N, C-alpha and C positions, 0 to 999 in steps of 0.2 A: 424333478420340477427345477428349470432355469431359471434364475431370475434375474431380471435384465435392470443396469443402474445405468443414470443418467449423470451426463456429469452438467453440471450448468453452465450456459455459455460465458467466455471470458470476455471481459467486457474492455476496449480499449480507452485508454485515457484520452479524456476532450482534447486537450492540450498537448500535440505533440510536435509542436512546431517548436523548435530550437528558441532558446531565448538572448536577445541579445542587448548590451549593456550599452548603453550610451555612451559616447567619449566624454570625458572630462575637459574643462577647459582648457586645458594644457595640452591635449592629446591630440590635436589636428595636424600634427608631421610640421615639420621644418618650415614648410613654409606658413601655415599659421602662427607658428611661433616667433615669425621674423617680425621685427618690428617697423613699422608702417612707413618711417622716413626710411629706412632702410631700403624697404623694397619698389617704394619710389623712385629711390636712387637709381636702384638695377635699371628701374623699365628708362630712366633717363639716358642712363650712360649706353643702355643698349641703342638707344636711337643716337646716340653723339658715335658710338662707332660704324652705323652705319654712313653718317656725315663724313668723318675720317677716311672710311675705306672706299667712298666712293671719289674723296679728293684724289686720294694716293693712286685709284685704279686709271681715272683720269691721266695724271702725272704720267703712266705708264704706257698710254694709249697715246699720248702725244708726243711722248718721245721714240715710239717706234714709229709711226706714220710722219714725224716732221724729219727733214733732211739738212743735216747737219747741225744736229742738238750737239753743246757744248759739252765737254768734260768737268766733272764738276771740281776735279783736282786743280785745273786751269785758272776755275775764277773764287771757289768758296776757299775757305781757311778751314780746310777739315781739322785740322790737331786743336785751335781755339775750338770749334763746336765740340768736338773728341772730349776734353777737360770740362766744356761748359754742361756735357751728358754727363759724367762721373759726379757735377756737383747735385744733379739732379735727379740721379736714381739715388743718390746718398740722403737725399732729402729723406726718400722712401720709408728707407730704413729708419730715420731717427722720427719719423712718425709713429711708425707701426712701434717706435721705442715710447713712446710718449702714452700710446693706447695700452700696451705692456703693462705701462707705471699705473694706469689709471686703475687698472684691475687689481694691482698691489696694492691699491689704497697709497700711492705715493707721490701725493701732490706736487712736490717739490720736484720729480722724475717728470712729472709729465709737464710743468711748465718749461723747465730746461733744455726737454726735449722739443716742444713744440715751438719754442724760439729758435732755438738752432735748424729747425724747417724753414721759418718763416726765413729766417736768414740765408740758408742755402737756394732757396726758392726767388730771393728778391739777388741774390748772386746772380742767377740762372739767367735770370730778365735783364739786368744789368749789363752781361756779356754780351745778350742777344741784340740788344740795343746798339753796342758798340760795336758790334759785325754787323749789322744792318748800315750804319754808317759808311763801315769800310768798303761792303758789299755796293752800296749804290754807287762809290766813284768807280768799284771795278767795273760794274755792269754799265755805268754811262760811258765809256770808255770803249767798252766791247759790243756796246748795240748804238752806235750814232745817237748817242746823247741822251736816251730815253732806257733810264734803270727800272723802270715797272714795266714798259708796255712794249720795248725794243724786241723784245724776242718771246716766245711760249714758256720758255724755261725759266726768265726771271718773275714772269705772271704767275706761273703756279708755284715758283720757291716763294715767293711772297705769300699768296694765299693760304699756302698749306701752314710756313713758319709762323705768318701772323694770326692763323686761325689758332693754331697750338698757345701761340703767346699770349692771345685772349684768353685761352682756359687758365692759364698759369695766374696771369693778373687776377682773376677771378677767383682761384686759390687760394691765392695770398691773400685778399681780402675777406673771404670766407675765413680763413686759418686766424687774421687777424681778431676777427669778432669773438673769435675761441680765448684769448689771451687775459682776458677780464674775470671770465669765469674760473678759468685755470690759476689765477692769483687767488682767488677764494675757496678752494679746493673744491670746485663743484662736480669734477668726474672722478669716480670711486668704482670701487668693483662692484657696486649696487646699481650705478648709474653713470654710464659712460659712451651710450647711444651717440648722443650728438659727436662727441669727437670721432667714435668709429665712422659713423656716418659722413665726415667730412674726410676722413684717412680713406674710406672707398673711392670718392671723387678724387683727391689728391695722388692716389696710388694708379689710378685710369689715365690723370695727366702726364704722370710720370713714364708710365710705360707704353704709351701710342705715341709719346718722344722718339720711341727707340726705332718704332716702324716709321717714321717720318725720317728720323736720320739715317738708319738703312736704307732707307729709298732713294732718297735725294743725293746724299753725301756719297754712301759707300756704292750701292749697285750703279751709281748713276757715272 
């Protein structure tokens, strides 16, 4: 006689859902790790980029639509402005070196490169003021005594370069406010966010000038 054996039914585990471990406070990704001030600076610069891009686009549009648009080399001192551009771009490198010095706990290096950056930025602004005096006389002779409104080229030139010069001035004030903390050794490997955020703004000011210089002085 055959004996039937029964196997007890297997029971499935009550909780078969995969377990997830909540992220630790420092594991939210790059955006979560970004300093709030730096994030806000990026947002501000994004809006500022649109402002400069709009003005440069308007410059090219007016150039295409306007008959008798002047040649830049006949009115502007391209050589002087080219040298001035080198000064401004050099200041971008010196400020990067200041941030690098802070990350190495080199307080003297931070102060040295910060002061050199301010000096180069101030030199750029001084040369641009000199250029404005020179260009005002040239535009006045070329545009019937109206250096600012005698031609669309003159108006857009002063609008673009003047708006950028305002950014340079604001940047110089911004950097100057960092000098006293730098003297006190405020910026270190563990705490250099304020200096890094200022450098972000200054790099933007420097490189947007490349776009303006190329558009107004070279391509025109």
